[in-house]
C-alpha positions in Angstrom: 26.2 25.7 -61.3 23.0 24.0 -60.5 22.0 23.7 -57.0 20.9 20.3 -55.9 18.2 20.1 -53.4 18.9 17.9 -50.6 16.3 16.7 -48.2 17.3 17.2 -44.6 15.6 16.4 -41.4 16.1 18.9 -38.7 17.3 17.7 -35.3 14.3 19.5 -33.7 11.7 17.6 -35.6 13.1 14.2 -34.6 13.3 15.3 -30.9 9.7 16.5 -31.0 8.6 13.2 -32.6 10.5 11.2 -30.0 9.0 13.2 -27.1 5.5 12.6 -28.6 6.1 8.9 -28.8 7.4 8.7 -25.2 4.4 10.7 -24.0 2.0 8.3 -25.8 3.7 5.3 -24.3 3.5 6.8 -20.8 -0.2 7.6 -21.3 -0.9 4.0 -22.5 1.1 2.5 -19.6 -0.8 4.7 -17.1 -4.2 3.6 -18.6 -3.1 0.0 -18.4 -2.2 0.3 -14.8 -5.4 2.1 -13.9 -7.5 -0.5 -15.8 -5.7 -3.4 -14.2 -6.2 -2.0 -10.7 -9.9 -1.5 -11.4 -10.2 -5.1 -12.7 -8.4 -6.3 -9.6 -10.7 -4.4 -7.2 -13.8 -5.7 -9.0 -12.6 -9.3 -9.0 -11.8 -9.0 -5.3 -15.3 -7.8 -4.6 -16.8 -10.6 -6.7 -14.7 -13.2 -4.9 -15.6 -11.8 -1.5 -19.3 -11.7 -2.4 -19.2 -15.3 -3.7 -17.4 -16.5 -0.6 -20.0 -14.8 1.6 -22.9 -16.3 -0.4 -21.5 -19.8 -0.2 -20.8 -19.4 3.6 -24.5 -18.4 4.0 -25.6 -21.4 1.8 -23.5 -23.7 4.0 -25.1 -22.3 7.1 -28.6 -22.6 5.6 -27.9 -26.3 4.6 -26.8 -27.0 8.2 -30.0 -25.4 9.5 -32.1 -27.5 7.0 -30.3 -30.6 8.2 -31.2 -29.9 11.8 -34.8 -29.2 10.8 -34.9 -32.5 8.9 -33.6 -34.4 12.0 -36.1 -32.6 14.2 -39.0 -33.4 11.8 -37.9 -37.0 11.7 -37.9 -37.3 15.5 -41.3 -35.6 15.8 -42.7 -37.9 13.0 -41.7 -41.0 14.9 -43.0 -39.8 18.2 -46.3 -38.2 16.9 -49.4 -40.3 17.3 -51.2 -38.7 14.3 -50.8 -36.3 11.4 -52.6 -33.6 13.4 -50.3 -34.1 16.4 -47.3 -33.9 14.0 -48.4 -30.6 12.5 -49.5 -29.1 15.8 -45.9 -29.7 17.0 -43.9 -28.5 13.9 -46.4 -26.2 12.1 -46.9 -26.1 8.3 -44.0 -24.0 7.2 -40.7 -22.6 8.3 -38.8 -19.6 7.0 -35.6 -17.9 8.0 -32.9 -15.4 6.9 -29.2 -16.1 6.7 -27.2 -12.8 6.4 -24.8 -12.6 3.5 -23.6 -9.0 4.0 -24.9 -5.7 5.5 -27.2 -5.3 2.5 -28.2 -8.9 1.5 -29.6 -12.0 3.1 -30.5 -15.5 2.0 -34.2 -16.1 2.4 -35.3 -19.7 2.7 -38.9 -20.9 3.0 -39.9 -24.6 3.7 -43.2 -26.3 3.5 -43.5 -29.0 6.2 -44.8 -32.3 4.8 -46.2 -35.4 6.5 -44.7 -38.3 4.7 -46.6 -41.5 4.0 -43.4 -43.5 4.6 -40.0 -43.0 6.2 -38.3 -42.7 2.7 -40.3 -39.6 1.7 -39.1 -36.1 2.5 -40.3 -34.2 5.5 -40.1 -30.8 3.8 -40.1 -29.0 0.4 -38.0 -25.9 -0.3 -40.4 -23.4 -1.7 -38.1 -20.4 -1.8 -34.4 -19.9 -1.8 -33.4 -16.4 -2.9 -31.1 -13.5 -2.1 -33.0 -10.5 -0.9 -32.0 -6.9 0.0 -32.3 -6.2 3.7 -30.2 -3.1 4.1 -30.5 0.5 3.0 -29.0 1.4 -0.3 -27.2 4.7 -0.5 -28.4 7.4 -2.8 -25.8 9.8 -4.2 -27.1 13.2 -5.0 -24.9 13.3 -8.1 -27.2 10.8 -9.8 -30.0 12.3 -11.8 -33.1 10.5 -12.8 -34.0 11.1 -16.4 -37.5 10.5 -17.7 -37.2 8.8 -21.1 -40.9 8.4 -21.8 -42.5 10.7 -24.4 
């Protein structure tokens, strides 16, 4: 009698394979949730930062509009260019806070227009600057990469 060899899969092997597949799926699901949560937090910070920047920009534009009105009033009441500049000065600068760490810095040069249609000022600087203290974490290490 010849013995025929039959191939059999043990029940234990299929159970181990099923447990491994389930563990892989759980690990990937956990990584997806963690990644989605990190993306959400980052997008929330970016949205808050953008909202704060545009609020500061609106405030700066309102301030520039009031300066423009003041310059126009002084221009019409001034008797000469010297009287105009002695009243308003030659430049203006101010900071509009965006957050605890940043502000919007605006610098204007005051102009004396030759006619009413010309501008009363020129924006020479419009930039975000760091005004607060940045935190330093002792876990960061500086590495010198120059040889």
